[in-house]
N, C-alpha and C positions, 0 to 999 in steps of 0.2 A: 504494500500500500504506500503510495506516495504521500508526501506531506500535504500537497494540495487536495488530496482526497480524504485526508483524516480530519473530519469536522471537529471531533473532540479536542484534538491537539491544537487546532487553530483557535477554538474558543478559549481554551485554557491560556494560551499565549496572549490572546487579545485581552482577556480579563486581567491577567497579571500585569501586562504592559499598561493597561488603563489605570489600574490602581497606583502602580509605582510612578508613572508619568505624572498623574494628577498630584500626588503627594510631593514629588520632587519639584514640580513647578510652584506649588504652594510654599515649599520650603525656600526656594530661591526668591520668590516675590515678597513673602511676608516674614521670613525668618522664623525662629522658634523662641517662644516666650513662655516660661514656666513660673514666672514670679506670681506670688499670691497677691491678688488685688481685691480684697473683700468688698471695697466700695464699688467694684464693677461686677459683682457676682450676679449670675443668672441674667445677663444682658442678652438681647437679641442680636442678630447679625447687624454689623455696622462697618464703616470704613476702617475702624481700628481693630475690630474682631470679626473676621469674615463669617465664621460660623457661630458667633456669640461666645459666651463664657460659661463655665460650669459653676457649681455651687461654692467653689473656693475662689472664684474670680480669675481662674486661669483661662488662657486662650484655648478654646475647644479644638481648633484646628491644629495647634501645636501639640496638644495632648494626643490627638489621633495620629499625627505623624510619629511621635515618640512611641506610642503603643504599637503601631505597625512595625516600626524598626525593631522593637524589643521582641515581638512575636516571631518575626522572620529570623533574627539572629539566634534566638533560643532554639527554634525548630531546626535550623540548619546545623547548629553545633550538635544538638542531640541526635539528629538523623545521621550525621557523619560518624559520631562515636558508636551508635548502635549498629550501623552498617559494617564498620570495621570490626567491631567485637563479634557480631553475629557471623560474619563471613569467616573470621578466624576460627571461631568455635566449630562452625559447620565443617570447615575444611579439615581440622584436626580430628574431629569425630569420624568423618567419613573415610579418611585415609588410614587412621589408626585401627579402627574396629575394636573388637574385644572389650576389655574392661574399660579402657579410656572412653570408647564410644558409649558404653552403657552409662557410665557416670555422668558424662556431659549431657546425654539425652534425658536422663532422669532429672538433672538440674533444670534443663530446658522445660520439661513437662511441669516441674514444680512452679516455675515462673508463669507458664501459660495457664496454669490451673486457677490463678487468681484473676479477677477482673482488673484490668490494667489501671483504671482510674482510682480504684480503691487502694491498690498497692502503692500508687504514687501518693495518695493522700496520707497513707500511713507513714511513708518515708518522710514526706515533708513535715508532718506533725512531729516526727522524731528528730529530724535534722534541723528544722527551723526554716524560716523564710530566707530568701536570697537567691540571686541568679545562679551561683555555683551549686547550691543545694537542689534547685530545680533541675539543673542539668544532670546531677547525680541520680536523682529520683527517676527521671524519665529514662536515663541510660540504663539503669538497673532493670527496667521492665521491658524495654523496647527491642532488645537484641534477640530474644528467643525465637520470634517468628522467622527472622532472617537466618538464624542458625539452622533451624529445621529445614528450611527451603534449600540452603546451600548443601547441607548434608545429603539431601535427596539427590541433588545434581551430581555430587561426587560419587554416591553409590551407583548411580546409573551410568557413570562414565569410566569408573576405575578399571573395569574389565574390558574396555574397548581396546582395539588393536594399537592405537597410537599411544595409549598409556602403557600398555604392556611392552611396546617397543622401546619407550623411554626408559622403563625400568630395566629392560635387558641390557641397555647401555650404561647401567648403574647411575642414572640421573638421580640427583638428590631430590628428596620430597619437596623442598622449597622450589626447586627449578620446575618440577612437574606442576606445582600449584600455579606459579607465576606464568609459565609459558603455555600451559595446556588447560588447566581447570578454571583459572580465574577468567580468561576471555569468554568461556562458555557461561559462567555464572554472572558475570558483570551486567549484561543487559537486564536480566531478571531482577538483580539487586537494585538497579537504577529505577525500574518500575515500582518496586516495593518502597524504595526510599521516597519517590515522588508522592505516592499515595500516603506515606507515613507523615510527610510534612503537614498535610492538612489535619491529620489526627492529632499531632502534637500541638498545633495551633488551637484546635478545639479544647484539648485538655488543659493547656496553659491558660486559656481565657476562662475556662470553668473554674480553675483553682483561684485565679485572681478575682473572679466573681464571688467566690466563697470566702475571700479574704485570706487564703492560704498560700498565695503565690509570692510575688515580689514585695519589696518594701512599699508600703502605701504611698510614700512620697513620689514614687516613680509611676507616672501615668501609663496604664495599659488599657487595651480595648475592653477586656473583661471588667476591669475596675471601673472604667468610665460607664459601662452599661449598668453595673451594680449601683453606682452613685446616682445615675440618672433615673432609676426606678421611682424614686420618691417625687420626681417632677414630671412623670410620664404624661400628665394631662395639661399642665401649664407650660412645660418646656420639653415637648417630645423630641426635639432635635438632640437633646443630651443622650438619648437612647438610639434614635434612628441613625444618626451619622456614623457613630462607631460601629453600630450593628451592621450597617450596609457595608462598610469597609471590611469588617470581619467576615461577613458572608461572601463577599467577592474574593477575598483571599482564599478561603476554604474551597470555594467552587473552582477557582483557577487551578489550584494544585490537584484537585480531584479530576478535573478534565484533562490536565496534563498527564496524570498517571494512567487514566483510562486510554488516552490517545497513544501513549508509549506502549501500553499493553497491546493495543491493536496493531501497532507497527511490529511488535515482537512476534505476534501470531503469524504475520505474513512472512 
């Protein structure tokens, strides 16, 4: 399937480009202001505040820009760590077999047996709030799916002729992984990673909505939606604007993942 024929991939790229371009232009034209101005709280749109202000007097547009950046940065770091960890665990389990495979897969089953968001909430409650603690919590729960998928790929490929030929020439396991197995697993990992970004963004926003995420002084999309609930009828823009940006972000990565999956099937 060509890129021009892949509607989902094009929609995902369009939505992501739309969100990032709009926020970047807003950043360049208006700058970012997070200072608390209580005397300007809950103002409507004006020349000074394009989208108005929140209940703390902060520029709502600046808060949305910051929240989007936080969500993207957190999700990309988490997905990178989980992809690397899951791929490494899956490769080791699939190539080693025996006791090592059994131990690693039982650990994977243990992680997968818990609902992901509940395990993250438990870890965040234990570790405390903070960017690094969120990364640790998400990374501890997100690698298992990738590990099981990669292990399946390794098991399906390790008895193929090209793998057996490499072993007959005494190729090191690391060389077999890098030159033979990783190129096969990489496209599937990319698809799973792209779909996983939207899941991390949803989970991160949910934690901030519940007050279990980042420092309350750092504006995030989930936190903005939570703070705007009390003004849903008199200042609905406090919920609508961050909610729309959050929805577009999630939809864009979901469409990208589904589009890449369609390319992979072809």
